[in-house]
C-alpha positions as CSV (number, residue, x, y, z in Angstrom):
1,M,0.0,0.0,0.0
2,K,2.8,2.4,0.9
3,I,4.5,1.7,-2.4
4,A,1.3,2.4,-4.3
5,R,0.8,5.6,-2.4
6,A,4.4,6.7,-3.2
7,K,3.9,5.9,-6.9
8,C,0.7,7.9,-6.9
9,K,2.4,10.9,-5.2
10,N,5.3,10.8,-7.6
11,M,2.8,10.6,-10.5
12,R,0.9,13.6,-9.2
13,A,4.2,15.6,-8.8
14,H,5.1,14.6,-12.3
15,M,1.8,15.8,-13.7
16,E,2.1,19.1,-11.8
17,N,5.5,19.6,-13.4
18,I,4.0,19.0,-16.8
19,V,1.3,21.6,-16.1
20,S,3.8,24.1,-14.9
21,D,5.9,23.6,-18.0
22,K,3.0,24.5,-20.3
23,V,3.7,27.6,-22.3
24,V,1.1,30.4,-21.9
25,D,0.7,32.7,-24.9
26,V,0.3,36.3,-24.0
27,A,-0.5,39.3,-26.3
28,V,1.5,42.4,-25.3
29,G,0.7,45.9,-26.7
30,V,3.3,48.6,-27.3
31,L,1.1,51.5,-28.0
32,I,3.0,54.6,-29.1
33,R,1.6,58.1,-29.0
34,E,2.4,60.8,-31.6
35,D,5.0,62.2,-29.3
36,G,6.8,58.8,-29.1
37,K,5.8,58.0,-25.6
38,M,4.6,54.4,-24.8
39,L,1.7,53.2,-22.8
40,L,2.6,51.4,-19.5
41,A,0.4,50.2,-16.7
42,S,0.7,48.7,-13.3
43,R,-0.6,45.2,-12.5
44,P,-3.8,45.1,-10.5
45,E,-4.2,43.6,-7.0
46,G,-4.9,39.9,-6.9
47,K,-2.5,39.1,-9.8
48,P,1.1,37.9,-9.6
49,Y,3.5,40.8,-9.3
50,A,0.7,43.2,-8.3
51,G,1.8,46.8,-8.4
52,Y,4.7,46.2,-10.9
53,W,4.5,48.1,-14.2
54,E,4.5,46.5,-17.6
55,F,3.3,46.8,-21.2
56,P,-0.5,46.1,-21.2
57,G,-2.0,42.9,-22.5
58,G,-3.2,39.4,-21.5
59,K,-3.6,35.8,-22.4
60,L,-4.9,34.5,-25.7
61,E,-8.2,32.8,-25.6
62,D,-9.1,29.8,-27.7
63,G,-9.3,30.7,-31.4
64,E,-8.0,34.3,-31.0
65,S,-5.2,35.8,-33.0
66,V,-2.6,37.8,-31.1
67,H,-4.2,41.1,-32.4
68,Q,-7.7,40.0,-31.4
69,A,-6.5,39.1,-27.9
70,L,-4.7,42.4,-27.6
71,A,-7.7,44.4,-28.8
72,R,-10.0,42.6,-26.3
73,E,-7.6,43.0,-23.4
74,L,-7.0,46.7,-24.0
75,S,-10.8,47.3,-24.3
76,E,-11.6,45.4,-21.1
77,E,-8.8,46.7,-19.0
78,L,-8.2,50.2,-20.2
79,G,-11.1,51.2,-22.4
80,V,-8.8,51.7,-25.5
81,A,-10.0,50.7,-29.0
82,L,-7.2,49.2,-31.0
83,A,-7.6,49.8,-34.7
84,D,-4.5,48.0,-36.0
85,S,-1.2,46.5,-34.8
86,T,1.9,45.0,-36.3
87,P,4.0,42.1,-35.0
88,W,7.2,43.2,-33.3
89,F,8.9,40.2,-31.7
90,V,8.3,37.2,-29.5
91,K,10.1,36.5,-26.2
92,E,9.8,33.6,-23.9
93,H,10.2,34.1,-20.1
94,R,9.9,31.8,-17.1
95,Y,8.3,33.2,-14.0
96,P,8.0,31.1,-10.8
97,H,4.3,30.8,-11.5
98,A,4.3,30.4,-15.3
99,H,6.2,29.9,-18.5
100,V,5.0,32.6,-20.9
101,R,5.5,33.3,-24.6
102,L,5.1,37.1,-25.0
103,H,3.9,38.2,-28.4
104,F,4.8,41.9,-28.6
105,R,2.8,44.0,-31.1
106,R,3.2,47.7,-31.9
107,S,0.5,50.2,-32.7
108,H,0.1,53.9,-33.4
109,E,-3.5,53.4,-34.3
110,F,-5.7,53.3,-31.2
111,V,-8.6,55.5,-30.0
112,G,-9.5,56.6,-26.5
113,T,-7.9,57.9,-23.3
114,P,-6.8,54.9,-21.2
115,E,-8.9,54.6,-18.1
116,P,-7.9,51.7,-15.7
117,K,-10.9,49.5,-14.9
118,E,-9.2,47.2,-12.4
119,G,-7.8,49.7,-10.0
120,Q,-4.4,49.8,-11.6
121,Q,-2.4,52.9,-12.7
122,C,-1.3,53.8,-16.3
123,G,0.3,56.5,-18.3
124,F,2.5,57.3,-21.3
125,F,6.2,57.4,-20.8
126,A,9.4,58.0,-22.7
127,A,12.1,55.4,-22.5
128,S,14.1,57.8,-20.3
129,E,11.3,58.4,-17.8
130,R,10.7,56.3,-14.7
131,T,7.3,54.9,-13.9
132,P,5.8,55.5,-10.5
133,G,6.5,51.9,-9.5
134,V,9.0,49.2,-10.3
135,M,8.8,47.7,-13.8
136,L,8.8,43.9,-14.4
137,P,12.4,43.1,-15.4
138,V,11.4,41.5,-18.7
139,D,9.5,44.7,-19.7
140,L,12.2,47.1,-18.4
141,A,14.8,45.4,-20.7
142,I,12.5,46.1,-23.7
143,V,11.6,49.7,-23.0
144,N,14.7,51.1,-24.6
145,R,14.0,49.2,-27.8
146,V,10.8,51.0,-28.4
147,E,12.8,54.1,-29.5
148,L,14.8,52.2,-32.1
149,P,14.5,54.2,-35.3
150,E,12.2,52.6,-37.9
151,V,14.5,53.6,-40.7
152,F,18.1,52.6,-40.0
153,E,20.2,55.4,-41.5
154,E,23.7,54.7,-40.0
155,D,26.4,54.2,-42.6
156,A,28.2,51.5,-40.6
157,D,26.9,48.5,-38.7
158,T,27.7,48.3,-35.0
159,L,28.5,44.6,-35.0
160,T,28.6,41.8,-37.6
161,L,27.4,38.5,-36.3
162,S,27.6,35.7,-38.9
163,R,30.7,36.8,-40.7
164,H,32.8,36.6,-37.5
165,A,31.4,33.2,-36.7
166,L,30.6,34.0,-33.0
167,Q,33.9,33.3,-31.4
168,A,33.9,32.1,-27.8
169,T,33.8,35.7,-26.4
170,I,32.1,38.6,-28.0
171,I,32.0,41.9,-26.1
172,R,28.9,43.9,-26.4
173,D,30.1,47.5,-26.9
174,R,28.2,49.6,-24.4
175,H,29.4,52.8,-26.1
176,Y,26.3,52.5,-28.3
177,R,22.7,52.9,-27.1
178,W,21.6,49.9,-29.2
179,V,23.8,47.0,-30.3
180,G,22.8,44.8,-33.3
181,A,24.2,42.3,-35.7
182,R,23.8,41.0,-39.2
183,A,22.0,37.6,-39.3
184,E,21.8,35.2,-42.3
185,T,20.4,32.1,-40.6
186,L,17.8,31.4,-37.9
187,D,20.7,30.1,-35.8
188,D,22.3,33.6,-36.1
189,V,19.1,35.2,-34.9
190,L,18.7,32.9,-31.9
191,K,22.3,33.5,-30.9
192,A,21.7,37.3,-31.1
193,V,18.6,36.8,-28.9
194,A,20.7,34.7,-26.4
195,M,23.3,37.5,-26.3
196,D,20.6,40.1,-25.6
197,Y,21.3,42.1,-28.8
198,D,18.7,44.8,-29.5
199,F,18.2,44.1,-33.2
200,V,19.4,42.2,-36.3
201,I,19.7,43.2,-39.9
202,V,18.7,40.5,-42.4
203,P,18.6,40.1,-46.2
204,P,15.1,40.6,-47.6
205,E,15.1,37.3,-49.4
206,A,15.8,35.5,-46.2
207,F,13.3,37.4,-44.0
208,D,10.6,34.7,-43.8
209,S,13.1,31.9,-43.1
210,L,14.5,33.8,-40.2
211,L,11.1,33.9,-38.4
212,D,10.3,31.5,-35.6
213,K,6.9,30.0,-36.1
214,G,6.0,33.0,-38.3
215,E,7.1,35.7,-35.9
216,P,10.4,37.5,-35.3
217,R,12.4,36.7,-32.1
218,I,14.1,40.1,-32.0
219,P,13.5,43.6,-33.7
220,T,14.5,43.0,-37.3
221,Y,15.6,45.4,-40.0
222,V,15.4,44.5,-43.7
223,D,18.6,45.3,-45.4
224,G,18.5,47.3,-48.6
225,A,14.8,48.0,-48.4
226,P,13.7,51.5,-49.3
227,A,12.0,53.7,-46.7
228,A,8.9,53.8,-49.0
229,D,8.4,50.1,-48.3
230,L,8.5,50.5,-44.5
231,A,4.7,49.8,-43.9
232,K,4.8,46.7,-46.1
233,W,7.7,45.1,-44.2
234,Q,6.3,46.1,-40.8
235,A,3.0,44.3,-41.7
236,R,5.2,41.2,-42.1
237,G,6.9,41.6,-38.8
238,A,9.9,43.8,-39.4
239,H,10.8,46.5,-37.0
240,G,12.1,48.7,-39.9
241,V,14.2,49.0,-43.0
242,K,17.9,49.8,-43.7
243,P,18.0,51.5,-47.0
244,V,21.0,51.6,-49.2
245,L,22.8,54.9,-48.5
């Protein structure tokens, strides 16, 4: 009997681990006002990390696209009507209570003044401004990327990833506000993600093959694409374009 109970207990623990390893898909909105400030909100009481600040959003429900889930959450929580959004990048993160896949989407097209409906706080902030409370670490690391230019006009790349073959040690140059790399394969992209780069620059013909399940894993510039094609590439998931200078 004791052996049977022990097996049952082990099985229950195993099942709990399986449940805890389930990935929860979450839609996250990066709403940017005309002055470039982004919408941030605190987490309401009763939820994990209550009081911490973050980009607004919520879990996908069955059958919802990421945009649909984001539009619903923004309407329910903040009274904002989301007209359109474009994919930005996907980031996975393990919290003690959940393993989440965060689908970040950007939008300049929304209507309404945010009015918290769950007792939380919210406001528009520049990347250089501090929120009234502490931000979730995963969101804090991303705030700076919101101000990445959509048209990359530098005449020299900060770092080159694939052509230097990623030697054992690569020093991230903190002299630059953002650090990026050229990527030619999905493996290059994933290495850039692992090294916490801010962006990658990719060839236009390779763009789709460098997506992970149809979404970018890091803000992505399309090399050689003219500024006139910015909206077209952003609809496909690019952060921006890097025209030929």
